[in-house]
C-alpha positions as CSV (number, residue, x, y, z in Angstrom):
1,K,88.4,85.9,112.0
2,Q,92.0,85.4,110.4
3,W,94.8,84.2,113.0
4,Y,96.5,87.5,111.5
5,Q,93.8,89.9,112.8
6,R,93.6,88.3,116.2
7,R,96.9,88.7,116.9
8,V,98.0,92.3,115.4
9,R,97.2,94.6,118.1
10,G,98.2,98.2,116.7
11,T,101.9,97.7,115.2
12,L,103.5,96.0,112.5
13,H,106.9,95.8,110.9
14,I,107.8,94.0,108.4
15,S,110.7,96.2,107.3
16,M,113.9,93.8,105.0
17,C,110.4,91.0,104.3
18,K,111.6,91.2,100.8
19,E,109.1,88.8,99.4
20,I,106.2,91.1,100.2
21,S,104.1,92.6,97.6
22,D,100.7,94.4,97.2
23,K,99.0,91.0,97.2
24,G,100.7,91.1,100.9
25,L,99.3,94.6,101.8
26,L,95.8,93.6,100.5
27,K,95.5,91.2,103.7
28,I,97.8,93.4,105.8
29,A,94.7,96.3,104.8
30,Q,92.4,93.4,106.3
31,I,93.5,94.0,109.9
32,P,92.2,97.2,111.0
33,T,93.9,97.7,114.3
34,I,97.2,98.7,112.9
35,Q,98.4,102.3,113.9
36,D,101.8,101.6,113.8
37,L,103.1,100.3,109.8
38,D,106.6,99.5,108.8
39,L,107.3,98.6,105.3
40,S,110.4,99.8,104.6
41,H,112.8,98.3,102.3
42,L,109.5,96.3,100.4
43,C,110.8,96.9,97.0
44,K,107.8,94.9,95.6
45,I,104.6,97.2,96.9
46,T,103.6,100.0,94.7
47,D,101.2,102.8,94.8
48,V,98.5,100.3,94.2
49,G,99.5,98.7,97.4
50,L,100.1,101.8,99.5
51,K,96.6,102.9,98.4
52,V,94.8,100.4,99.5
53,I,96.6,100.2,103.0
54,A,95.7,104.7,103.1
55,N,92.1,103.8,102.1
56,R,91.2,100.9,104.5
57,L,93.6,101.4,107.4
58,N,91.8,104.6,109.2
59,R,93.7,104.1,112.5
60,L,97.0,104.3,110.9
61,R,99.5,107.2,112.8
62,I,102.7,105.7,112.0
63,L,104.1,104.8,108.1
64,K,107.1,104.0,107.6
65,V,108.5,103.1,103.5
66,T,111.9,103.6,103.6
67,G,113.5,102.4,100.9
68,C,110.5,101.9,99.5
69,I,111.9,102.3,95.8
70,T,108.5,101.7,93.3
71,I,106.7,104.6,95.7
72,T,105.7,107.2,93.3
73,D,104.1,110.6,94.3
74,N,100.8,108.9,93.4
75,G,101.4,106.5,96.6
76,I,102.2,109.3,98.8
77,K,99.6,111.7,97.4
78,S,97.1,108.9,98.4
79,L,98.1,108.9,102.0
80,H,95.7,112.0,102.0
81,V,92.9,109.8,103.7
82,C,94.7,108.8,106.7
83,R,93.5,112.2,108.9
84,N,95.2,110.3,112.0
85,L,99.0,110.1,110.2
86,H,101.0,111.7,112.7
87,T,104.6,110.5,111.3
88,L,105.8,109.7,107.9
89,E,108.8,108.1,106.9
90,C,109.9,108.4,103.5
91,A,113.6,108.8,102.9
92,Q,115.1,106.9,100.2
93,C,112.5,107.1,97.7
94,S,113.8,108.1,94.8
95,Q,110.4,108.5,93.2
96,I,109.0,111.0,95.5
97,T,109.6,114.6,95.2
98,N,109.0,117.4,97.8
99,K,105.6,118.5,96.1
100,A,104.3,115.4,96.9
101,V,105.4,115.4,100.2
102,D,104.1,119.0,101.0
103,L,100.9,118.8,99.4
104,L,100.5,116.0,102.3
105,C,101.6,117.8,104.9
106,E,99.0,120.7,103.8
107,T,96.1,118.0,103.8
108,L,96.9,116.3,107.0
109,P,96.5,118.5,110.0
110,K,98.2,116.0,112.5
111,L,101.1,115.0,110.8
112,Q,104.0,116.2,112.8
113,S,107.1,114.5,111.5
114,V,108.2,113.4,108.1
115,V,111.7,111.9,107.2
116,F,112.1,112.6,103.6
117,V,115.6,112.7,102.3
118,K,116.6,111.0,98.8
119,K,119.5,110.0,99.4
120,L,122.1,109.4,101.9
121,A,125.5,110.7,101.4
122,V,128.5,110.2,103.6
123,V,131.1,113.0,103.6
124,I,134.9,111.3,104.4
């Protein structure tokens, strides 16, 4: 097995690693033990990479893609196969709509928590 398959047990948090792209997600998708994945603020990942994650990580319970500005409704819809997903954080993803999030909530019976805020505003 590859080194990353032996070391990663259930949690992988790589938020803010700006150089990770869909190519990196292909490697991550080879670690079937991942249950908690934080991809927040990875600006180079796309719907293609998210679909690979969704299709290969069938133990995934928590997914964070906050600030992933290139993720669209198609990427969110691809998560419908993640039957164990109970937490999704997709705040500050300007290309995701309420419709896609609502559809995902209807499709995934275990989904308990969704954080979906398009923009954060500070009022003074």
